[in-house]
Every structure is written in C-alpha cells, then in structure tokens.
DRENKEMAR-310476 format. One line per 5 residues: number of its first residue (from 0); for each residue x, y negated, z of C-alpha. Coordinates in pm, 1 decimal. Layout:
<atoms>
NUM> X,Y,Z  ... .
</atoms>
This chain:
<atoms>
0> -567.4,-5948.0,-3457.6  -738.7,-5671.7,-3261.2  -584.1,-5325.4,-3261.2  -817.3,-5025.6,-3247.3  -801.0,-4772.9,-2964.9 .
5> -603.9,-4450.7,-3008.3  -916.4,-4242.5,-3069.1  -1047.7,-4489.9,-3324.7  -704.0,-4501.7,-3488.5  -722.9,-4126.2,-3548.2 .
10> -1065.5,-4158.0,-3713.5  -948.0,-4462.2,-3909.6  -639.4,-4288.7,-4049.1  -817.6,-3955.9,-4096.2  -1111.4,-4095.9,-4292.8 .
15> -876.3,-4302.6,-4509.6  -666.4,-3992.6,-4579.8  -969.9,-3786.1,-4685.5  -1100.4,-4064.4,-4910.2  -755.9,-4069.9,-5070.6 .
20> -771.7,-3689.5,-5101.1  -1086.2,-3710.7,-5311.3  -1003.4,-4010.1,-5531.2  -648.8,-3893.4,-5603.8  -758.5,-3532.1,-5643.2 .
25> -1001.4,-3635.0,-5917.6  -756.1,-3874.3,-6079.0  -436.7,-3667.8,-6066.7  -585.1,-3365.1,-6245.0  -677.9,-3544.3,-6569.2 .
30> -385.3,-3378.6,-6747.0  -571.7,-3047.1,-6726.3  -843.3,-3193.1,-6952.0  -620.5,-3311.6,-7237.7  -604.3,-2985.1,-7434.5 .
35> -970.0,-2880.9,-7370.4  -1098.2,-3222.0,-7482.0  -876.3,-3208.8,-7791.1  -1005.3,-2864.9,-7887.5  -1376.2,-2943.5,-7845.9 .
40> -1395.5,-3302.6,-7972.0  -1134.3,-3313.4,-8247.4  -965.6,-3615.2,-8087.9  -588.6,-3623.3,-8126.9  -335.4,-3589.8,-7845.7 .
45> -225.2,-3948.2,-7917.3  -582.6,-4080.0,-7887.8  -641.3,-3909.8,-7553.1  -294.5,-4007.2,-7431.4  -371.3,-4368.9,-7518.9 .
50> -699.8,-4357.1,-7325.9  -521.7,-4212.8,-7023.5  -244.0,-4469.7,-7063.9  -501.7,-4748.3,-7046.8  -638.0,-4574.5,-6739.1 .
55> -294.6,-4576.6,-6579.7  -263.2,-4951.0,-6628.5  -619.1,-5027.0,-6518.6  -572.0,-4822.2,-6200.9  -286.0,-5051.8,-6099.3 .
60> -435.3,-5378.6,-6218.9  -767.3,-5304.3,-6049.7  -593.9,-5232.6,-5719.4  -436.6,-5577.4,-5728.0  -774.1,-5738.3,-5798.8 .
65> -956.3,-5527.2,-5541.4  -679.6,-5602.1,-5291.2  -758.6,-5973.4,-5316.3  -1129.5,-5902.0,-5263.5  -1061.9,-5666.8,-4970.4 .
70> -829.1,-5915.5,-4799.5  -1094.5,-6187.0,-4828.7  -1421.3,-5999.6,-4773.3  -1323.9,-5662.7,-4623.3  -1257.7,-5320.1,-4769.7 .
75> -1596.2,-5150.2,-4718.9  -1779.8,-5302.7,-5016.2  -1479.9,-5240.6,-5241.2  -1467.3,-4873.7,-5140.0  -1840.6,-4823.1,-5199.8 .
80> -1822.7,-4984.3,-5543.8  -1524.8,-4764.3,-5629.0  -1705.7,-4446.2,-5529.1  -2000.3,-4528.7,-5754.4  -1782.1,-4634.2,-6048.3 .
85> -1574.1,-4317.2,-6026.4  -1888.0,-4100.8,-6022.0  -2039.8,-4285.2,-6318.6  -1716.5,-4266.0,-6517.7  -1677.3,-3891.2,-6461.1 .
90> -2039.5,-3835.7,-6561.8  -2002.0,-4032.2,-6885.4  -1685.7,-3860.9,-7013.5  -1871.5,-3556.1,-7156.9  -2136.7,-3783.0,-7311.8 .
95> -1898.6,-4032.4,-7478.6  -1661.5,-3813.2,-7676.7  -1557.0,-4063.0,-7942.9  -1220.7,-4234.4,-7913.7  -1391.3,-4553.1,-7791.4 .
100> -1605.0,-4353.3,-7548.2  -1305.0,-4176.6,-7394.2  -1126.6,-4510.5,-7355.6  -1433.8,-4660.1,-7185.0  -1498.6,-4367.8,-6950.1 .
105> -1149.7,-4235.2,-6869.4  -955.8,-4548.8,-6949.2  -1173.0,-4798.2,-6762.8  -1456.8,-4670.3,-6545.7  -1296.5,-4372.3,-6373.4 .
110> -963.1,-4551.1,-6334.2  -1116.0,-4866.2,-6185.4  -1333.1,-4656.1,-5955.6  -1035.5,-4451.8,-5833.8  -836.7,-4772.1,-5783.0 .
115> -1095.5,-4912.2,-5543.0  -1044.0,-4610.9,-5317.2  -668.9,-4586.3,-5342.2  -341.0,-4696.9,-5184.0  -356.9,-5073.5,-5151.2 .
120> -716.3,-5084.2,-5025.3  -689.6,-4794.0,-4780.3  -347.8,-4885.3,-4647.1  -444.7,-5249.3,-4613.3  -760.9,-5152.5,-4422.5 .
125> -569.8,-4931.9,-4178.3  -230.7,-5096.2,-4129.1  -389.1,-5428.0,-4028.5  -549.3,-5245.0,-3734.1  -239.5,-5056.6,-3617.4 .
130> 67.8,-5166.3,-3421.1  384.1,-5211.9,-3633.6  550.8,-4900.5,-3487.1  270.7,-4680.8,-3622.1  224.1,-4832.2,-3966.7 .
135> 487.7,-4637.6,-4160.1  371.7,-4299.4,-4033.1  5.7,-4392.8,-4091.4  94.8,-4480.2,-4451.3  260.2,-4138.9,-4479.9 .
140> -53.3,-3961.7,-4355.9  -280.1,-4150.0,-4596.5  -35.3,-4079.0,-4877.6  -32.8,-3711.4,-4781.4  -410.2,-3715.3,-4822.4 .
145> -362.8,-3799.0,-5189.2  -121.0,-3509.5,-5223.6  -363.8,-3273.1,-5053.6  -619.4,-3381.9,-5310.7  -392.7,-3269.7,-5591.9 .
150> -331.2,-2940.7,-5410.7  -704.5,-2874.5,-5375.3  -839.7,-3020.5,-5697.9  -584.1,-2875.0,-5943.4  -691.9,-2509.4,-5897.1 .
155> -1053.6,-2617.2,-5844.0  -1072.9,-2807.6,-6172.1  -880.9,-2539.7,-6363.0  -1117.8,-2278.0,-6224.5  -1427.2,-2474.7,-6331.4 .
160> -1274.8,-2545.1,-6674.4  -1200.6,-2174.2,-6719.4  -1545.5,-2053.1,-6612.0  -1789.8,-2329.4,-6703.7  -1595.4,-2561.5,-6934.2 .
165> -1434.6,-2901.9,-6903.8  -1765.6,-3089.1,-6903.4  -1879.2,-2907.2,-6589.9  -1545.7,-2988.8,-6432.0  -1604.2,-3358.5,-6501.3 .
170> -1944.0,-3339.7,-6330.1  -1774.2,-3169.3,-6035.9  -1544.8,-3470.0,-6006.8  -1847.4,-3702.3,-6009.1  -2008.8,-3515.9,-5719.6 .
175> -1680.5,-3524.4,-5528.0  -1660.0,-3902.2,-5575.0  -1997.4,-3948.0,-5406.2  -1876.2,-3749.2,-5104.8  -1656.1,-4045.4,-5012.3 .
180> -1961.8,-4254.4,-4917.5  -2010.9,-4106.3,-4566.3  -1634.3,-4123.5,-4513.3  -1640.5,-4493.8,-4596.3  -1899.9,-4542.5,-4322.8 .
185> -1673.8,-4362.5,-4073.8  -1375.5,-4575.0,-4176.9  -1577.1,-4895.2,-4136.7  -1691.0,-4799.7,-3784.9  -1345.2,-4680.6,-3680.4 .
190> -1186.7,-5006.2,-3794.7  -1392.2,-5201.8,-3542.2  -1206.1,-5253.5,-3211.6  -1378.4,-5101.8,-2909.8  -1395.3,-5247.0,-2562.0 .
195> -1060.4,-5210.7,-2396.3  -870.0,-5171.4,-2721.6  -528.7,-5330.2,-2727.6  -482.7,-5663.6,-2895.2  -187.2,-5837.3,-3041.2 .
200> -161.3,-6203.6,-3116.7  71.6,-6268.1,-3404.3  88.9,-6622.6,-3527.9  -210.8,-6716.9,-3736.7  -87.1,-6741.5,-4096.6 .
205> -10.3,-7103.6,-4170.4  -41.2,-7045.6,-4544.6  -318.0,-6913.1,-4762.6  -311.3,-6629.5,-5010.0  -207.7,-6843.8,-5306.0 .
210> 92.9,-6986.0,-5122.1  185.8,-6639.3,-4999.3  185.1,-6514.4,-5356.3  405.0,-6804.7,-5461.4  657.0,-6715.7,-5191.6 .
215> 646.7,-6349.9,-5291.0  718.8,-6409.0,-5659.1  1026.2,-6612.8,-5561.9  1156.4,-6330.6,-5342.5  1428.3,-6118.3,-5507.4 .
220> 1360.6,-5817.9,-5285.1  994.6,-5816.2,-5387.3  1097.4,-5794.7,-5753.4  1335.0,-5508.4,-5674.2  1033.8,-5320.4,-5538.1 .
225> 841.5,-5398.4,-5857.5  1119.1,-5264.7,-6081.5  1158.6,-4947.0,-5879.9  784.0,-4890.5,-5874.1  771.3,-4930.8,-6255.5 .
230> 994.0,-4623.8,-6278.5  777.3,-4436.3,-6030.2  470.0,-4503.8,-6242.6  639.3,-4389.7,-6562.9  754.7,-4067.5,-6397.5 .
235> 424.6,-3971.4,-6234.5  197.9,-4067.4,-6526.2  409.5,-3876.2,-6775.7  409.8,-3565.9,-6557.2  43.1,-3569.3,-6456.6 .
240> -63.9,-3625.9,-6820.4  183.8,-3411.5,-7012.0  337.1,-3151.5,-6779.4  50.6,-2907.7,-6859.6  118.7,-2958.3,-7231.5 .
245> 493.8,-2914.6,-7188.7  436.7,-2592.4,-6996.5  205.3,-2470.6,-7275.1  478.1,-2543.6,-7533.7  702.1,-2308.4,-7337.6 .
250> 451.2,-2026.3,-7393.4  337.1,-2011.2,-7031.3  -24.9,-1957.9,-6925.2  -256.7,-2249.8,-6832.6  -261.9,-2116.3,-6475.6 .
255> 108.9,-2200.8,-6450.2  24.7,-2566.4,-6516.2  -256.4,-2584.7,-6260.9  -47.9,-2398.2,-6002.9  241.8,-2636.8,-6066.8 .
260> 18.5,-2940.0,-6008.1  -110.5,-2776.9,-5689.5  244.8,-2709.4,-5570.5  337.9,-3070.9,-5638.9  48.7,-3174.5,-5415.0 .
265> 138.1,-2921.2,-5145.1  501.9,-3020.7,-5120.1  423.7,-3390.9,-5135.7  225.6,-3356.0,-4814.2  554.8,-3265.1,-4647.1 .
270> 739.8,-3532.3,-4846.6  494.8,-3809.0,-4759.8  486.9,-3724.4,-4390.0  865.6,-3689.9,-4377.4  932.7,-4021.7,-4548.6 .
275> 665.8,-4193.6,-4339.6  830.6,-4061.2,-4022.8  1181.9,-4147.5,-4141.7  1066.0,-4500.1,-4224.9  1025.7,-4562.7,-3853.1 .
280> 1388.9,-4471.1,-3793.8  1589.7,-4562.5,-4103.1  1594.3,-4853.2,-4345.0  1333.2,-4797.0,-4609.5  1539.6,-4920.2,-4902.7 .
285> 1780.8,-4630.4,-4850.5  1490.7,-4385.2,-4840.2  1363.0,-4523.8,-5171.1  1705.6,-4501.7,-5333.7  1739.4,-4140.5,-5219.0 .
290> 1396.2,-4043.4,-5351.1  1457.2,-4199.0,-5694.4  1804.7,-4045.1,-5730.2  1675.9,-3701.3,-5633.6  1409.4,-3725.3,-5904.1 .
295> 1678.8,-3772.3,-6168.1  1856.0,-3458.1,-6048.9  1536.8,-3250.1,-6037.1  1423.5,-3354.7,-6386.2  1767.7,-3274.7,-6528.3 .
300> 1745.8,-2927.7,-6373.5  1402.3,-2881.1,-6531.2  1528.2,-2982.7,-6875.4  1826.1,-2745.7,-6864.0  1676.8,-2440.3,-6690.9 .
305> 1510.7,-2139.3,-6859.8  1133.7,-2197.8,-6857.9  998.7,-1907.4,-6655.5  694.9,-1934.6,-6430.6  911.3,-1890.0,-6119.9 .
310> 1155.1,-2162.4,-6226.1  872.4,-2402.2,-6308.2  715.1,-2340.2,-5967.0  1047.4,-2407.3,-5793.0  1092.5,-2737.8,-5975.4 .
315> 728.0,-2832.0,-5912.2  788.1,-2790.3,-5539.3  1099.5,-3007.2,-5555.4  921.9,-3272.5,-5762.4  633.0,-3260.4,-5518.6 .
320> 851.7,-3350.8,-5222.5  935.2,-3680.5,-5396.0  605.7,-3722.2,-5586.7  434.1,-4005.4,-5398.1  700.2,-4034.6,-5130.2 .
325> 787.2,-4380.3,-5264.9  453.4,-4522.4,-5148.8  500.6,-4536.6,-4766.4  840.2,-4712.7,-4780.4  725.7,-4948.0,-5057.9 .
330> 414.2,-5047.1,-4862.9  624.6,-5063.2,-4546.8  877.6,-5295.8,-4708.2  602.0,-5525.1,-4832.8  476.0,-5541.4,-4475.5 .
335> 825.5,-5607.0,-4343.4  891.3,-5883.6,-4592.2  557.2,-6064.7,-4570.3  351.0,-5920.1,-4284.5  25.9,-5724.2,-4316.7 .
340> -224.8,-6010.4,-4351.1  -220.1,-5992.4,-4731.6  -82.8,-5639.6,-4762.7  -364.3,-5515.0,-4987.9  -298.0,-5803.0,-5228.1 .
345> 82.3,-5793.8,-5227.4  110.0,-5415.7,-5241.0  -161.2,-5415.2,-5506.2  58.8,-5644.8,-5715.8  343.7,-5390.8,-5703.1 .
350> 98.6,-5132.5,-5833.8  54.9,-5336.8,-6151.7  425.4,-5280.4,-6220.6  380.6,-4915.8,-6123.2  101.2,-4873.2,-6373.7 .
355> 271.6,-5062.4,-6656.0  525.8,-4784.6,-6622.1  235.4,-4541.3,-6600.3  85.9,-4670.7,-6925.9  415.4,-4615.8,-7106.5 .
360> 472.9,-4273.0,-6952.5  128.4,-4142.4,-7047.7  119.6,-4298.1,-7395.8  479.2,-4238.0,-7505.2  453.9,-3874.6,-7400.6 .
365> 182.2,-3822.1,-7661.3  376.4,-4021.5,-7920.9  690.0,-3816.4,-7855.4  505.0,-3488.5,-7900.3  349.3,-3594.0,-8231.2 .
370> 668.6,-3747.0,-8372.5  924.8,-3489.6,-8256.2  728.3,-3180.9,-8155.9  860.3,-3191.5,-7800.4  889.7,-3412.7,-7493.0 .
375> 1270.4,-3397.8,-7473.5  1357.3,-3763.7,-7522.8  1094.3,-3872.7,-7268.2  1255.9,-3645.3,-7008.4  1592.2,-3814.8,-7066.1 .
380> 1436.1,-4162.4,-7043.0  1280.9,-4052.7,-6713.0  1622.6,-3949.4,-6580.2  1779.1,-4281.8,-6677.3  1496.1,-4484.3,-6522.4 .
385> 1517.5,-4287.3,-6197.1  1889.4,-4359.9,-6163.7  1829.1,-4729.1,-6237.5  1553.2,-4742.3,-5974.4  1782.3,-4588.0,-5714.4 .
390> 2036.4,-4863.0,-5775.6  1787.2,-5152.7,-5789.7  1650.2,-5080.3,-5442.3  1986.2,-5112.4,-5266.9  2005.9,-5498.2,-5278.3 .
395> 1668.8,-5535.1,-5101.3  1711.0,-5758.1,-4796.4  1559.5,-5537.8,-4529.2  1621.3,-5617.0,-4164.8  1818.4,-5354.0,-3978.3 .
400> 1643.2,-5152.8,-3712.0  1764.9,-5220.7,-3358.3  2048.8,-4987.8,-3266.6  1911.7,-4666.0,-3119.1  1552.8,-4780.0,-3148.7 .
405> 1298.1,-4506.8,-3204.6  938.8,-4633.2,-3210.7  700.7,-4462.7,-2972.7 .
</atoms>
C-alpha cells in the first residue's frame, strides 16, 4: 500500500479532523434541544429520549455498514452521502414535530448522516495511508477534532437557541453539515500518494472481508473491546442527552449546561491527544482500563458533591479528559489485532456495541427521570459499568512494545 508524503499526511489528518469537528459538534449537542423541543411541541421527555436512543444505535450500526462500503469502494462517496443526509435530517426536525417525525429525523436521518462522517470512516481512510508508528497519534488528532466540535458547537447552539429558538439552531446545524463537502474534496486529494511518497509492501491479505470477520468474532480480545465499548456508549449517550436536564434539576442556569458540554469538548482535546501519544509508547489495553476506571471515580464525585456551577465545571473538565479518549486505543487495538485493511469495517462493528450501550443510556435516562424524578440510579449503573469495563480490557492479548522503543 502506498503511504502519502508528510505534507499530504498533514492535509489528510487535518481535513479528517475538521470533518469530525463538524459532524460530532452537530451530533453531540442534541441534549441542548431536549427541553426546548418538549416545551414547544408537547412531546414527553421519554418520547424524545427514545428518539435520541434510536439515533444512538443507528449512529453505530450505520458506521459498521458504511465501513464495509468504504473498505470496498472508498470513503469519499460515503462521506458525501453523510453530509447530505445530516443536512436533510437537521432541516426536517423543525418540520416533523410528531413523535414519529422526531424519530425519523433525529433518530434516523441525522444519526445516519453523522455516522457516515465519523470515527470508523475517517480513521479507516487515514490510517491506511500512514505508517504504523503514526497511526495512534493520527487517531488521537482526529478524535480531538470531534472534541473541538463539542467545544465550539455547544455555546454556538445554546446561543442560537437563546436568541432565535431551537428551530433556527437546527437549521444552523444543517448549514454546518454542508460545509464538510469542500473538506471531503481535500481529504480525497490528500489521500492520493504523490510522486516520491514512501511505500510499504505488507503482505497482500490472503483472506477476504467475510473470512476476516469470521476470524474476528472468534477472537476473545475483540469481544473484550466490544464489551468495554458498550460501557463507553452508555456513559457518553446518557451524559450528552441528559446532563443538561440533570443540571437543570439542580436549579442551575441553562448556560451551565452548555458551558459544561463545551468544557467536556475542550478537555477531551487534551485527553485524545494524550492518549493517542501514549498509545505509541504503552500498551493500549492498560490505557483503556485506566480511562474506564477514572470515569467511575469522576462520576462518583459528581453524585456526591454539592451541585454548584464551579463544581459542575470542574467535573465536566475531568469527564472531558476521558470523554472520547477510548477511541484511539480501541481503534489502535483493532489495527494491532487484525491490521488496517478492514479497519473501517472491524472498528465499525465495535461501534455497534458502543451504540447499543448508547441506546440504553439515552433511553433509560428518560425512563429514570419519569419514574423516579431523578437520574440517581442511572449514575450508579454508570459507575458499575465503568469498573467492569476497566477489568474486561485487561485480558486483551496485546503484543508488548519492544523494550525502550519510542516511535519516531
């Protein structure tokens, strides 16, 4: 496989990171719309939570399907289709305000569109064109792009909601989705090797995609990644959907919620880059175990602490450092276990597990609020799942790094 030149690699990684910034920025701020949609449409919290829960699952399932298409036909067409679907979905949300309409627009169209421009597609498109020593850090940069999107879009969307209403904010997201189209063109050009670019010649895969999938599903380590990623999905979907509502229950202003989401994005830039860098130097399974265990501690602190704006901001920063920091080592471990030829497909499969957890986190949060008047028991489930995920990653059979080796 040809490896792009250093200058092209920068454009390749940079354009992928900015595409991720936009798609994740639009997607990760949906929690800000829950209360405004409820107030103006009469839909219940449970109904909207269910629509967003479907969206969580579809985002993961679509990435697996799009990963297969991207591995076979290339990522460019997938990314273009995703941009258009995301824009259409955002545009239709204000026009389809029945329960079925919200499920169709937020649950299916926007989620599928965001999936086509997300982790498995972008990381697959870039890591196949980079040398192994650079793949973990590249994954961290792309992941950090998603976090930057949350940092930028949370105050942006809250500001538009506050001044022009939630419908205008949805249209803003649609326009942002279309801005990925020129970036997709840059990514496509940058992924083409230039004259003089380095090449590597790994063995041509002797098996096809179907056989590779059969080997993967018989691999215990691959299932450990799935189980851990289920917990990650539960955690993130619950927080992105219901943290604004939980903060409102504490009597804090809506700006505290949007600022908290922005802080999560800000600190996850540092977390993603740090974990991506550490993945070149330490075994990734230990990084995953550390991230999951730290989440349990941080959530417990949140549950027990007095709910002041300052305390919430401090916890948001801590949560942010771990927020999507599981993605670079998970993608890196998939590459280590099976190579990068079918990375978009195999990593996309782990995202189905991630988003099954996401479905439950988003939906059960709404159920908990209606049935008990608070989110308390969901917080404790989140703590237990995080501790279990930390333990389940330790048996992964990851090759040790050579003693003293530090990739260039």
